[in-house]
N, C-alpha and C positions, 0 to 999 in steps of 0.2 A: 502830122500829129494824130490823124485818124488811124494811121497804121500803128503808131506807138501804143494807142489806147487799145486797139484790138489785140496786139500781142499781149499787152499787160493782162487782159481778161482771159485770154487763153492760158496764160501763165498761172493765175489763180485757179482757174478750172482744173488744170492738170494737177495742181498740188492737192486740191481738195479730193479729186478723184484717187490720187496716190495715198492720201491718208486714209480714205476710205477702205482701200484695199488692204493697206498694212494693218490697220487696227481691227479689220474684220477678221484677221487670221485667229484660229482658235487658241494658239499660243502667242502672247504678246511678242512683238517684234523685239529682237536683240538690236544692241547698238550697231553691231557689225552688219545686220541686214539693213537698217535704217541708213547707215552711211552709204551703202551701196545704191540703194533706191534712190536717195536724194541727189548723189553724186551724179548718176545718169541723167536725172531730170535736169540738174543745174547745167551740165555740159551741153545738153540740148539746147537750153535757152540762152546761153552766152555764146556769141558768135563774133567772129572778127568783124563782120560788117557793121554790128552794133558798137564795137569798140572803135571802129574807123569814124563813126559819127562823132565820138568824143575827140579824136584826133583833129577832125575838121573844126570843131570848136575851139580847140586850144590854138590852131593855126590862125583862126579869125581873131582870136584875143591878141595873139602877137602882133598881127597886122595892124591892129588898132593902137598898139602901145609901143611904138618904136622898134618893132621886129624881135622882141624877146620877152620872156617871162621870168626874168632873173630876180633874185632876192632883193628886196627894197624897191621894187619898181611897180607901177601901175599895172603892167603885165601880170606880174605875180598876184597882186591883189584881185585882178579880174579873174584868174585861174582859180584862186581860193574860193571866191564867191560861186563860181560856176559849179565846182565839185560840191561845196557845202549846200547849195540851194537844191541840186539834184537829190543829195542824201536826205535832206529834211523833208522834201516831198515825198520821198519814199518811206517816211516814218521813222527814220534812224534818230537816235539821240546824238546830236552833233554839237561838238565843242570846238571853238577856235582857241587853240592853245598857244599863248604867246612865247615867242623866243626872241632873243637879242643877237644882233650882229653888228659888227663895226661899220658905222656909216663914214666917220672920218677920224683921222688921227694926226695931230701936229705937235712936234716937240718945240717948244717955246724957248728953252734955254739948256746948255749942257747939263748932264746929271752930275750928281756929287756922290763920291764913295771915299770915306775918310775913317780911318782908325782912330777911336777916341779914347780906348782903355784896352789894356793897361799902359800902352804907349801911343803915341800919335803918329799918323803916317798918311798923307794925301796921295790918293791915286789919280792918274791924269786921265780926264774924260775924253772919249773918242780916240784913246790910244791903249790905255791899260783895260778900259772897259767902255761899253756903249749901252745906251738905253735899250732894253729888250722890247721892241715894238711889237704889240701895241700896249705897252704899259700905261695905266692910268697915272695921274699925278700922285705924289705921295711923298711924305717926308718923314722918315722914322728913324730913331736911334735905338738899338737893341743889340743883345748878344747874338753872335752867329753860332748856328749848330749845323754841324756836318751830318749829311744824309747818305749813308751807305756808300761811301766813296771807295774807290779802288786806286790806292796810293802805295807805292809808285805805280804809274799806269802799266798795263800789260802791252806787249808788242803790238797787238790788234786791239781795236776797239771791242771792250767786253763790259765796260761799266754799265750796270743797271740802276744807278743812283736815281732814286725818286720814281723809279717805274712801276713800283708796287706801293699800295697803301701801307703794307706791312713795314716799308722802309721807314715810315715815320712813327713806328711804335716807339715810345719814349720821348717823341719830340715835344717839346714845351711850347705851348701855344704863345704867340706874341713874340718869338725869336724870329731872326732872319734866317731862313733856310739856305744852306750852301750846297748845291747840287752840282754833279759832274755830267758834263755831255757824254753820251754813250749810244745804247743800242736801242732805245725806245724814242718815241716822238717827244720833242720839246713840251708840246701841249699836254701830253700825259703827266710829264714831271710837274709842270706848273699848276695843273689841276689837283694833282694830289698834294701839293704843298699848300694849296689854298684851303682845301678840305682839313688839313691838319692844324690850320689856325696860324700859320706864318704870317707875319706882319710885312714881310718883304721877301724878295728871292734874289739870290746871286747864282746864276749859272755860270760855270766856267769850263773853258775848253778841256778836252780829255787828257792830252798830254803827249800823244804819239806825234812823231814828225809830220808836219802838215796839219796837225790839230793842237796847235799851242796858242796862236794869237786870238785876240778878241776882234769881232768885226761887227758891223751893223746886221742886225738880224730881225726879221719880220715873220713871226707865225701866223699872221693873218687871221688869228681867232682870238676872241676875248675869253680868257679862261679863269682869271683871278683878279679881284679888284684891289690888288696891292702892287706897289711899286716893284720893278724887276729890272735887272740889268744882266748883261753878258759879259763876262770878264775873261781875260786870258789865263792860261794854266799858271803862270807864275803867282798871280793874285789868289787864286783859289788855293793852290799849294801852300802859300804863305798863311792864309786864314786858317786852313785845316791843321797846319802845324802848331797853332796856338789857340787851343780850345778856351773858350770864355772870352775871346776877344770881343770888344763892343765897336760896332761901326755905325757911322750916320749914312743912310741911304736915302738919297732924294732923286725924284724924278718930277721934271716940270714940263708937263704935256697936256694937251686937250684931246680927251677921248670923247667921241660922240657916238652913242649906240642907237641903232635904229631898231624897230620891232616888227616882225612878220608873224604869221601864225601857221602852225601845223592845223590840219583839218583831221579831227578824230571823231569817227563815228561808230557807235555801237549798237548791236542789236538790241531790242527790247527784251527779248527772251534769252534764255541760257543761263547757265550756272555762272554767277559772278566770280566765284572762286576757281574757276578753270577757264581762264580766257585764251582764245586763239587769236593772235595778232597777225594782220596782213598789212604790209607797208610798201609803199613806193614814193620816191620824192617827185614833188610837184614842180619845182623850179627848173629853169633852164639856165645856161651860161648867158652872159650878156651878149655874146656874138651872134645868137640866132634864136629861133623859137623852140628848139629843143624837142621835135616831135617824136624821134626815137628816144632821145636822152632827156627827159624820161616821160614824155608823153605816153609812150607805148604802156610802160607799167602802169602809169596813172589810169589810162583808159581801161586797161584789162581789169584791174581790181574795182574800179568804179562801176563797170558794167556787171561784174560778179556781184557787187553788193546790192545793185538795183535789181537784178534778177533774183536774188534769194531773199528779198525783203519779206516774203510771206511764209518762209521756212520755220517750221517750229523746232529750232535748233536746241540742242541739249547743252551745249557750251556757248558762253557768251563770245560772239566774234566782233573784234574790234578792228576797224579799217583806219589806216593812217597815212595821210598824204603829207609828207615831210617838207618843210620850208628849208631853205639854205642849205641844201646838201652839197651844192656845187662849191661852196666856200668852207667846207671842213665839217660836213655832217652834222651842222649846228642844230637843226630841228630835232633829229633822233637822239642826238647827244644829250641835249638839254632836257628833252623829255624823259629819258632814262634816269639821268641824274636827279630829276625832280620827284621821282617815285620812291615812295618809303620801301623798306625792306618787305613789308607785308603785301604791298602793291606788286612788286617785283615777283614775289613768290605766286601770285595768283596768274601771272603769264605762263601758260603752259609751254608755249612755242611762238616763234616769230618766222613769218615767211616774208622774204624780201624779193620784189620784182623790178629790176633796173635794167632797161634796154633789152627788151624781149622781142625786138622786130629788126634787128640790124640787117642791112641790105645783103651782105655777104655772111649770112648768120651760121652759127653752129649752136646746136642745143646743148647747152653747158648747164650742169647742176652743180651747185656748190658742194664741195667734197666733205661732207660731214663726218665722214669716218677716216679721213686722211689716207685713202687706199691708194691714191696717186703718189703719196710720199713726196709731195712738192710744197715748198714754202711753209706756210703756217701749219700748225698741228691741227688735230681733229677739232670739230666743235664741241661745245658742251654735250654731256650724255643726252640723247635723243635726237641730236643732229644727224646721226647716221640714219635712224628710222625715217627722218623727213625726207633725206635723199632717196632712200629706198621707195617710199611711197610715190614720189615724183617720177622715179625711173620706171615704176611699174605701169604708170599711165602711158609713158612713151612706148614701152615694150608691148602693151596691149594694142598699140597702133602700128606695131612693126617699125618704130622709129628708133634710131640709135640716139645716145646721148654720150657726152664726155664730161670729165669732171672739170671744175674750176676752183681755184684756191680761195679760201678765206683770207684775201689780201689786205682786208680792212678799208676798201675803196667805197664801200656802200653802207647803206643804214643798218645792216645787220651787226656792224662793228660793235656799237654800244650795247647790244643786247648780249652777244656772246661774251663780252667783257664782264658781264656781271653773272654769267653762268646760265643765261636762257638759251635753250636749244634753237637753233636757226637752220634754215635752208632757203633754197629759191632757185630761180632760173635766170639766166644771163646768156645773151647771144653775142657777146663781144663787143670790144670798143676799137681802140687804135692798135691793137695787137694784130699780128698777121696770120691768117689762115694757113694751116699746114696742108701738105698733100694728103695726109691720112684723114684730115677733116673734109677735104674735097671729095674724097671717095665716100664718106659717109653722108654728106649733107649737100653735095653740089656745090655751086659757087665756084670761086677762083682762088686757088693756092697762091700764096705769095702777095696778096692784096689784103689790107686791113678789113676787119669785119664791118667797119663802119668808117667809110672814107670821109664822112661829114662829121666825124665826132668833134663835138666842141666847136663846130663852124657854122657859118650862116646858112650853109645848104642843108642843115638838118631841118628841112621842111616837110610838108605833107607828102611830098614825092619820094621822101627818103626811105621810110620803113618798108620792109618786106612784108606783104600782107599775108603770105602763107605762113611765115613765121608767127605773125600777130595772131593769126586764127588758131594755129595749133596751140600756141602758148596760153591763149586765153582759155582754151579748153582745159589745158593741164591745170591752170590756176584754179578754175571753177571745181575741177575734180577734187584737188587736194583740200581746197577750203571747205567743201561740202563734207568730205569725209572727216576732217578734224572738227568740224562744227558738231558731229554727232558722236565722234569716238576718238578720244586721244589715249586709248589704253596702250598703245604701242610705245608711248613717249614715257621714258622712266620718271 
């Protein structure tokens, strides 16, 4: 504790001295000079050794709470309290932001799907259709309205039914949405239908060979508080062919929701209309303590926040420690969904840090400009500039980087979905390191970046401390620069 207080005192003295030098200049300091001055100062203060202390604390929490820090557990709640208390003591405005997750789901009796007008027809439960888990209970009789269907189906899956909010333009609230399986996640379709005011949802299989039958399906996420079923192609095709058909849709199930909290911490200073968000998920999987995934990202941004507590930032900086990422990005997704359009517009950019200390690491930057031309397209405008700024830090140290795709597997997903530019660092998960990456970063080609990914062995001995130290500095550099200057972001 004495060491910690002494370091804090030195940090304040350094900042005061820096401010005196900056503001003593005959010409007032520009944003660009301030971001450089404070970036260098913060990089010096944020160290891998300090971040490792937070990893030790998260390991101790897991040890006392059944070996993990997963959503809905005492281990997660203790992790939340550890982070929140550190940030409160540092003077941040801290909010515990509640989010919901599925605690338990039970089907009590088979579902009902029956045409009631203009003709009558009864579909057979658990053959023609199944309850779409985790549907809540509900009993609704309403007209069915088709949503952007592709009929007849194309030879390969191409349907985007329900994938975009625009698909529901003209949808009449209170009707039952008829949605075709296709190229985007079921959760996206269901969420969009809920936003459009549907009273129930029928998703039907797309229609190609091998994609015709109904089957039991669980998306593992709570997305809409309305009854929903998954039907075979024949059922969906028949309902689509008869616009105006009224059906009764009933689900008899018990859905119990649990509550966890995101930890959101804001600087007291800075322009509230120009917010720089920095995030990492706080939860682990149930199998283990999650010290690399994602104690590493948590520790690095927590230490960055603690060390910059006295900085006179020009833009408000908001640190987010997300709940329930491992069960579907629930913390970040529900946070973004809960923002008004005006609140979203105030977020200038989002930086995401997930698994930054993999033992067989590569320094991977999210490919904001899609220069790799792999997988997903470029991020929203400004994402390329975020990637460039992160790359510049590594280049100054003579370190190589490679791109990694915006594949939707981490908490940047909800932000780029609403047009907020994003970027960040990732050192690899279950993927296999290439010979080219071995030449750039060392380690072992042909082996996973993290052989303990989502396993019990993701303990305090798993993270690579060199990667942790370098990436903690890279995070500090970019956070400080954007805290003073976001002019590069459109």
